N, C-alpha and C positions, 0 to 999 in steps of 0.2 A: 383668515382664510386657510382652510386645511388642504394639503396636497395629499394625493394618493402615495402610499409607498411605491417605490421603483423596484423592479427585479434586478438581482445581482447574481452573476455566475458564481457557483460555489468554488472553494478551494479544493478540488479533487484529492490532492494528496493528504491534505489534513483531515478530511472525512474519512479516507481510508485507514489512515494511521490511527485515529479514535477508535474506529470500528475494528481493526485487527488487534489493537491493544485489550479491548473487552472480549473478543472472540478467542484470543490465545490465553487470556489470564486464567490460571487455575486449571488449565488442561491436564489430563493425566498422561498425555503423550510426552515421552522423555525428551523428544527433540524440541519441545517447547519450553521446557523447563529454563528459567530466568532469562527469557528472550526479551529483547529490547526492540521496540517498533519506533521508527523515527523517520524523518524527512531530512535528517543531517547524518553526517558521518562522524561527527564529534571532532575532537581537536588532537586525535592521535598524530604524532610528528611522521609515522611511517605512511599515512595516507589511509589507513585501514580503519575499520570500526574500533571503538575504544573497549569494546568486550564482546564476547561470543556466547551465545548466538546473537545475531544482530540482523534486523530486517530493515531494509532501505527502501522507502516508497518514493517514487519519482512521478511527477505528471510531465508527460513528454507532449502535451498539447492535445488539443480537440476542438470541439465546435459546440456552439451554444444554439440550440433551437429557441430563440427568444420567444416569449419571456419565460417559459416554464423548465425547460429541461437542457442540461449540458451533458456533453460526453467528453470523456478524457481517456487518453491512452496512459494506461499506469503500468509502471515497469516496477516489479519486485526484484531486488537483489538481497539474497540471504548469504550471510557468512556463517559458518559453523566450525565445529572442531574437525570434520571430516567430510568429504564430498558426498557421501551417502546421507549424512545427517543433513547436510545443507540442501540437497534436493528434497529429502522428506519434508523438512520444515517449509520450503518454498511450495511444495504440493499441498501441504496441510493449509497454508495461507491462502493459496488460489482456491483451494477447494471451500474453505470457509467462506470466502467472499461470493463465490459463484452460487452457493447455497444460501446466502444470506436473503431473507424474504422481506426486505424493505426495511426502512426506518433509519432514522439517523442521517436522512437526507439522501442516501443511497437508494437508487429505485432497483436496479439489477445490474450484475457484473457478467460479462461475456469473456470467457477465456480466449486468448489469441494464440499465444505461445506457452506450450506446456514447459515445465521447468527442465532446464539443462544445466548440468554440473560441469564444473571445471576449476580451475585454479586462477585467483585473482593475479593478473600480470604484475601488479604494483607491489602486492605485499606477500604473495605466495601463499595466501590463506585460501582454504576451501570455500568455493562460491557457487551458488545457484542463482540463475535468473529466470523470470517468466514474466509475461506481459498479459494485460487484459484491458477491455474497454469497460469504464465504469459510467453508468448513466445515473445522472444525480438531478435532484429538484433545485431549482433556483431559489435563492432566498429573497427576502425583501428588506429594504431600508427605508428610512423616512427621508424626504428630501430635505 
């Protein structure tokens, strides 16, 4: 007896990380040179990213329009060598996501909060943050 596959909500942070890695790779923008995109901070004892520039992608929760579409609040945190570069890279990442024409599980991204620059209170490193809502297609797994 064969059972139909069941829908599964996607891991929004993982989808966004994979997409940002490909969108930022090889760009001519100086702020994107050697950028690392991850869902983790790494193992730096000071609590900051292991290298600069660093883009941290976090899924801050969302909802699932079962069975087909999930939406997630996605937060981008970007550390760089100075505040201007942190904000520029955060803006670039958010723009590339918002202009993405679908594929890779991502349907569309709506920017919610434009990048704001400041200083990481734990490490003193330049930091910029932004948030968006990512709408994603559900995947399917066999039962």
